[in-house]
C-alpha positions as CSV (number, residue, x, y, z in Angstrom):
1,M,-6.7,-44.2,-63.2
2,Y,-6.4,-45.4,-59.6
3,R,-9.4,-44.6,-57.5
4,Q,-9.3,-44.7,-53.7
5,H,-11.8,-46.9,-52.1
6,K,-14.7,-45.2,-50.4
7,Y,-14.5,-47.1,-47.1
8,R,-10.7,-47.4,-46.8
9,R,-9.5,-48.3,-43.3
10,R,-6.9,-46.2,-41.6
11,W,-4.7,-46.9,-38.7
12,S,-6.3,-45.4,-35.6
13,P,-4.0,-44.0,-32.9
14,L,-5.0,-46.9,-30.6
15,W,-3.9,-49.6,-33.1
16,M,-0.7,-47.7,-34.0
17,G,0.2,-47.4,-30.3
18,L,-0.5,-51.0,-29.7
19,F,1.6,-52.0,-32.7
20,L,4.5,-49.8,-31.5
21,V,4.4,-51.3,-28.0
22,L,4.2,-54.9,-29.4
23,A,7.2,-54.1,-31.7
24,L,9.2,-52.7,-28.8
25,V,8.4,-55.9,-26.7
26,V,9.4,-58.2,-29.6
27,L,12.6,-56.3,-30.4
28,S,13.5,-56.1,-26.7
29,W,13.0,-59.9,-26.4
30,V,15.3,-60.5,-29.4
31,V,18.0,-58.2,-27.9
32,M,17.7,-59.9,-24.5
33,F,17.9,-63.4,-26.0
34,L,21.0,-62.5,-28.1
35,W,22.7,-60.8,-25.1
36,N,22.0,-63.7,-22.8
37,F,23.0,-66.3,-25.4
38,A,26.1,-64.7,-26.9
39,V,27.5,-61.8,-24.8
40,Q,26.9,-63.2,-21.3
41,P,28.9,-66.5,-21.7
42,L,31.7,-64.8,-23.7
43,F,32.4,-61.9,-21.4
44,G,30.9,-63.0,-18.1
45,T,28.5,-60.1,-17.9
46,P,25.3,-60.4,-15.9
47,T,22.2,-61.5,-17.6
48,M,19.8,-58.9,-19.0
49,N,16.1,-58.6,-18.3
50,M,13.4,-57.2,-20.6
51,A,13.5,-53.6,-19.3
52,Q,17.3,-53.4,-19.7
53,A,17.0,-54.8,-23.3
54,A,14.4,-52.1,-24.1
55,A,16.6,-49.4,-22.6
56,L,19.6,-50.7,-24.6
57,L,17.5,-50.6,-27.8
58,V,16.4,-47.0,-27.1
59,L,20.0,-46.0,-26.3
60,C,21.3,-47.5,-29.5
61,R,18.6,-45.7,-31.5
62,I,19.6,-42.4,-29.9
63,L,23.3,-42.9,-30.4
64,F,23.5,-44.6,-33.8
65,G,20.1,-44.0,-35.5
66,R,18.0,-41.1,-36.5
67,L,15.1,-39.8,-34.4
68,G,13.3,-38.2,-37.4
69,P,11.8,-39.3,-40.6
70,P,13.9,-41.4,-42.9
71,N,16.4,-39.6,-45.2
72,H,15.2,-39.5,-48.8
73,K,18.4,-39.5,-50.7
74,G,16.8,-40.7,-53.9
75,E,14.7,-37.5,-54.0
76,H,17.7,-35.4,-53.5
77,M,19.6,-37.1,-56.3
78,R,16.6,-36.7,-58.7
79,K,16.6,-33.0,-58.0
80,R,20.4,-32.7,-58.6
81,K,20.0,-34.7,-61.9
82,A,17.2,-32.5,-63.1
83,A,19.2,-29.4,-62.3
84,W,22.2,-30.7,-64.3
85,K,19.9,-31.6,-67.2
86,E,18.5,-28.1,-67.2
87,K,21.9,-26.6,-67.0
88,W,23.2,-28.8,-69.8
89,G,20.2,-28.0,-72.0
90,K,20.9,-24.2,-71.6
91,M,24.6,-24.6,-72.6
92,S,25.7,-23.7,-76.1
93,D,27.7,-26.2,-78.2
94,E,30.9,-24.2,-77.4
95,E,30.2,-24.3,-73.7
96,R,29.5,-28.0,-73.8
97,A,32.8,-28.6,-75.6
98,A,34.7,-26.5,-73.1
99,F,33.0,-28.4,-70.2
100,K,34.0,-31.7,-71.7
101,A,37.5,-30.6,-72.2
102,R,37.8,-29.5,-68.6
103,W,36.6,-32.9,-67.4
104,K,39.0,-34.7,-69.7
105,E,41.8,-32.7,-68.2
106,K,40.6,-33.6,-64.7
107,C,39.8,-37.2,-65.2
108,G,41.6,-38.3,-68.3
109,P,40.2,-39.5,-71.6
110,R,37.3,-42.0,-71.4
111,R,38.4,-45.6,-71.9
112,E,36.4,-47.6,-74.4
113,T,35.8,-51.2,-73.4
114,R,34.6,-52.4,-76.8
115,S,36.3,-52.4,-80.2
116,Q,34.7,-51.0,-83.3
117,D,33.2,-54.4,-84.2
118,G,31.3,-54.6,-80.9
119,D,33.5,-57.5,-79.6
120,S,34.9,-57.3,-76.1
121,A,38.5,-55.9,-76.0
């Protein structure tokens, strides 16, 4: 069994803040470089400084990104799958056959890709 180390280091708020500021500076520099290298010569726009690049990054995050924790779609799908397994387990054989018949009406019969021998068709 996994045992947590007694003297495990944790991120202090000071280090986390320093890391976030450093990440913002590096990402702003990348945006500034790409803007000044690609967009400025193509469209004749003025060059961008570091503060403008940071503002553009924040604006794009607000407009196109999420401002909360990441979306956990995998967890949602696991819960849906578990609910379906439970529902399927509670069905009688007749209910299962009726359910399968309804799906065959909606989607058509299932196409088999292999013959009886196991060779590809």
